[in-house]
C-alpha positions in Angstrom: 0.0 0.0 0.0 1.3 3.4 -0.9 1.2 5.8 2.0 2.3 8.8 0.1 -0.2 10.5 -2.2 1.2 11.6 -5.6 -0.7 13.9 -7.9 -1.9 12.1 -11.0 -2.5 13.7 -14.4 -5.3 12.1 -16.5 -5.5 12.8 -20.2 -7.6 11.3 -23.0 -5.8 9.2 -25.5 -6.4 9.7 -29.2 -8.2 7.0 -31.2 -4.8 6.4 -32.9 -3.3 5.6 -29.5 -6.1 3.2 -28.7 -8.5 5.5 -27.0 -9.3 5.6 -23.3 -7.3 7.6 -20.8 -3.6 7.9 -19.8 -2.8 8.4 -16.1 0.7 9.7 -15.4 2.5 10.6 -12.2 4.7 13.7 -12.9 6.7 13.2 -9.6 7.7 9.7 -10.7 9.3 9.9 -14.1 8.0 7.2 -16.5 5.3 6.1 -14.1 2.0 5.8 -16.0 -0.9 3.5 -16.9 -4.0 3.6 -18.9 -7.7 2.6 -18.8 -10.9 2.7 -20.6 -12.3 5.4 -18.3 -10.6 8.0 -16.1 -11.5 6.0 -13.1 -10.0 2.8 -14.5 -6.8 4.7 -15.4 -6.6 6.1 -11.9 -7.0 2.6 -10.3 -4.4 1.1 -12.7 -1.8 3.8 -12.0 -1.9 3.0 -8.3 -0.3 -0.4 -9.1 2.2 1.4 -11.3 3.1 3.7 -8.4 3.7 0.7 -6.1 5.9 -1.0 -8.7 7.8 2.2 -9.4 8.6 2.7 -5.8 9.6 -1.0 -5.3 11.9 -0.9 -8.3 13.5 2.4 -7.1 14.1 0.9 -3.7 15.6 -2.3 -5.3 18.0 -0.1 -7.3 18.9 2.0 -4.3 17.4 5.2 -5.7 15.8 8.0 -3.8 12.0 8.1 -3.8 10.7 11.6 -4.5 8.2 13.0 -2.0 4.9 14.0 -3.5 4.8 17.6 -4.8 2.4 20.0 -3.3 -0.1 21.2 -5.8 -2.9 23.8 -5.4 -6.4 22.1 -5.4 
């Protein structure tokens, strides 16, 4: 379970890219996932965040703190 809350950017994908939505985590470079709906993309990116953090730890890399963004 991820205790830290990272901001997630959700954007629609073009039909050429398969449609649906892309969820990316700007604080974690390369951390992203997709889904057929914005909600699915958000659920899927939670797994990507966990995997990103686990891999960073395994490689001995620092894990960025979540940035603070205005609501």
